[in-house]
C-alpha positions in Angstrom: -25.0 20.4 7.7 -22.8 22.3 5.3 -19.8 20.1 6.0 -22.0 17.0 5.5 -23.2 18.2 2.1 -19.6 19.1 1.1 -18.4 15.6 2.0 -21.3 14.0 0.0 -20.5 16.2 -3.0 -16.8 15.4 -2.7 -17.7 11.7 -2.5 -19.5 11.9 -5.8 -16.6 14.0 -7.3 -14.3 11.3 -6.1 -16.3 8.6 -7.8 -16.4 10.6 -11.0 -12.7 11.2 -10.7 -11.9 7.5 -10.4 -13.9 7.0 -13.6 -11.9 9.7 -15.4 -8.7 8.0 -14.2 -9.8 4.6 -15.4 -9.7 3.3 -11.8 -12.0 0.3 -11.1 -13.9 -0.2 -7.9 -12.6 -3.7 -7.6 -9.0 -2.6 -7.2 -7.6 -4.0 -4.0 -6.7 -1.9 -1.0 -3.7 -4.0 0.3 -2.0 -1.5 2.6 -4.8 -0.5 5.0 -4.2 -1.1 8.7 -0.5 -1.8 8.0 2.8 -0.7 9.6 4.7 0.9 6.8 7.1 3.1 8.7 10.0 4.2 6.5 8.9 2.3 3.5 9.9 3.5 0.0 7.0 4.1 -2.4 8.8 6.8 -4.4 7.7 7.2 -8.1 5.3 4.2 -7.9 1.9 4.0 -9.5 -0.4 3.4 -6.5 -3.6 4.9 -7.9 -6.7 3.9 -5.9 -4.6 2.0 -3.4 -5.8 1.9 0.2 -3.7 3.1 3.1 -6.5 3.8 5.6 -5.5 3.5 9.3 -1.9 2.8 8.3 1.2 4.1 10.1 3.6 5.4 7.4 5.8 7.6 9.5 8.9 8.6 7.6 7.7 6.8 4.4 8.8 8.0 1.0 6.0 8.7 -1.5 7.8 11.3 -3.5 6.5 11.7 -7.0 4.2 8.7 -6.6 0.9 8.5 -8.5 -1.7 8.3 -5.8 -4.8 9.5 -7.6 -8.0 8.3 -5.8 -6.0 6.7 -3.0 -7.5 6.4 0.5 -5.3 7.6 3.4 -8.1 8.1 5.9 -7.0 8.2 9.6 -3.4 7.5 8.7 -0.1 8.7 10.1 2.2 10.4 7.6 4.5 12.2 10.1 7.9 13.1 8.7 6.9 11.5 5.3 8.4 12.6 2.0 5.3 13.4 -0.1 7.1 15.8 -2.4 5.6 16.0 -5.9 3.1 13.2 -5.2 -0.2 13.4 -7.0 -3.2 12.8 -4.6 -5.9 14.0 -7.0 -9.4 12.8 -5.9 -7.8 11.2 -2.8 -9.3 10.8 0.6 -6.8 12.1 3.2 -9.2 12.9 6.0 -8.1 12.6 9.6 -4.5 12.1 8.5 -1.5 13.3 10.5 0.9 15.2 8.2 3.1 16.7 11.0 6.5 17.6 9.7 5.7 16.0 6.3 7.1 17.3 3.0 4.2 18.2 0.7 6.2 20.6 -1.5 5.0 20.5 -5.1 2.3 17.9 -4.2 -1.0 17.8 -6.1 -4.0 17.7 -3.7 -6.6 18.7 -6.3 -10.2 17.7 -5.3 -9.0 15.8 -2.2 -10.8 15.5 1.1 -8.6 16.6 3.9 -11.1 17.3 6.7 -9.8 17.0 10.3 -6.2 16.3 9.1 -3.3 17.9 10.9 -0.5 19.9 9.2 1.8 20.9 12.1 5.0 22.2 10.6 4.3 20.6 7.2 6.2 22.0 4.2 3.7 23.1 1.5 5.7 25.3 -0.9 4.3 24.8 -4.4 1.5 22.4 -3.3 -1.8 22.7 -5.2 -4.9 22.5 -3.0 -7.4 23.5 -5.8 -10.9 22.1 -5.0 -9.7 20.4 -1.8 -12.1 20.2 1.1 -10.4 21.5 4.3 -11.5 22.8 7.7 -11.3 26.6 8.0 -8.8 26.2 10.9 -6.6 24.1 8.5 -6.8 26.8 5.8 -5.8 29.5 8.3 -2.8 27.5 9.5 -1.7 26.5 6.0 -2.1 30.1 4.6 0.5 31.2 7.1 3.1 29.0 5.3 1.7 29.0 1.8 4.0 30.2 -1.0 5.2 29.1 -4.4 3.7 27.7 -7.6 3.1 24.0 -8.4 5.5 23.1 -11.2 3.0 20.6 -12.7 -0.3 22.3 -12.5 0.9 25.9 -12.5 -1.4 26.7 -9.5 -0.3 29.2 -6.9 -0.4 27.6 -3.5 -2.0 30.6 -1.8 -4.7 30.9 -4.4 -5.4 27.2 -4.4 -6.1 27.5 -0.6 -8.2 30.6 -1.0 -5.8 32.7 1.2 -6.7 36.4 1.6 
């Protein structure tokens, strides 16, 4: 029940966040269910884009603007996500194994049931993100650094002890 309420609350935050970012509901979601392995999206403005159920293994999203984007149930193994801004994004059930999330901004994102096996997270900002407790425990073992954009300490943003 607590997780359900957290997801509902996050959904409303996501809606409010899209409004703050000037993102319209009618924006298309062109990449969902696609095979995008190894594609280069570096430094692109992809706010509110849809990548749900997409395979993006080895893709490059470094320093991309991904606020409000939907990556639910996607594969981002070995992806370069360094410095990407996922604020208000939905990244639930996503496979981040061996991905590079260094300096990424994951503020107010939904990351429930995602996997982070051997993911690089130095300098990532998870402030307000919704994660499973097992994810937090795993990530806290690797958490260090400060996000160069937000100034948030990675360990503090995860709520590590």
